[in-house]
C-alpha angles and dihedrals in degrees: 000000000000089000092052091052093046094051089051097045105031114122120262117198133009097285094053091046090056091052090045093051091047089055091046092053091048091052089047090052091050091051092048092051090047088057090048089051090056093048094043093050095205127141115297091210134057136069093289110047141115088249092086101057088040099052097033090050095051094041096048091044093054088047090056092049089049091054090052088055089050094047091057088063104044133064112282095237135132090259091062101030095046096057090042090055090045092056095046094043094048092046090050092052091046093050091048092054092045091050093046092053093051091051088050088054095241138110117271096199127064089353113145098152092122136014090255093051090047089051091052091052092047090050089051089055092049092050091053090053091054091044092052093046090051092052090049091051093048088064088072093070102058091035096055107026127003127178098190133079122296088249091055092048091054090048093050096049095043093043094051092048089052089053089052093052089049087055089055089052089050090053090055090047090054092050092051092047093049090048089052091052092048090051100044107017090232134099107256117249090225139357115235134174105234118322099334111350111142104231092175094054093049090049094047096050092053093043093056097044093100091056095047094047095041092054089047091051091049091053093048096047092045096056135076095273119118113250092250093050091046090051091050091050090048090053090054092045092050090048089050092051090045089053091052092048092047092051093048089046096048092047093050094048089048088061092244126136115253091247092051107058125156116264094257091050091047091054091046090050094049092045091051091049092048093049093046092045093048093052091047089052092051091049092051094044091054097048112119110264118230114252116253114265093247091054091052091051091048092049091051091050091051091047089052090054092050094251115145 
């Protein structure tokens, strides 16, 4: 399965390779800082922790890889390459600033203790604006002209919309954090919606929607399903993921803990998981099965004898 995903998402051309390597380096940075977190043994949570360079590195790296997958399926024009570069460049700068602040032993977000820290926080906000704008502009490609399968087009559109919604959640998180700093003079230990709403979970689910749906589309289009059937399955899978995201989002904004949703949101969550899981099972069941080793050897022998 890994080989199938790689063949569908590997970079083609110099520009895509640059973006792919940028994503690879960000993921490597995240993994390295995850190892440092294990060795250091400090708290995983809080405004100053190794969690931030770890999770931001992996998340931004996966985003860059997803954009390479998208670029392979849209026209290679300035209006697709430009926004793609904008997203990867802004996320690279943001990750660099977050990592620098952790190595300095200070908070990266909401930190206005010194002029330098305030400048870093302002720069992070600017980078998020550029990143969000880039994602919004990337929607033009799959909406106007798409060279991939119908299933991939659905995944691209739904996934990018999910990332934009995650950006809206991030904006609300920033507003709550800044209000906390204004009220207390200190960087908040965590940002919550209401009493117990998990802002981080809602933000993360939306941010990774493009990766989840892209992998699902790759598996569907690589199997034995007809293109129309694969597209229909992808639509169901996207709706399932959307239901999960909506339930997590509504629960968070209601100020409720993720494990304590309302009954309607719990039903929506379960329904979304079932729909997404069913489509994933269909995709995996219809992947081409590798030929038995004996058959491969026999085919090679026949080919060597000139038998077709």
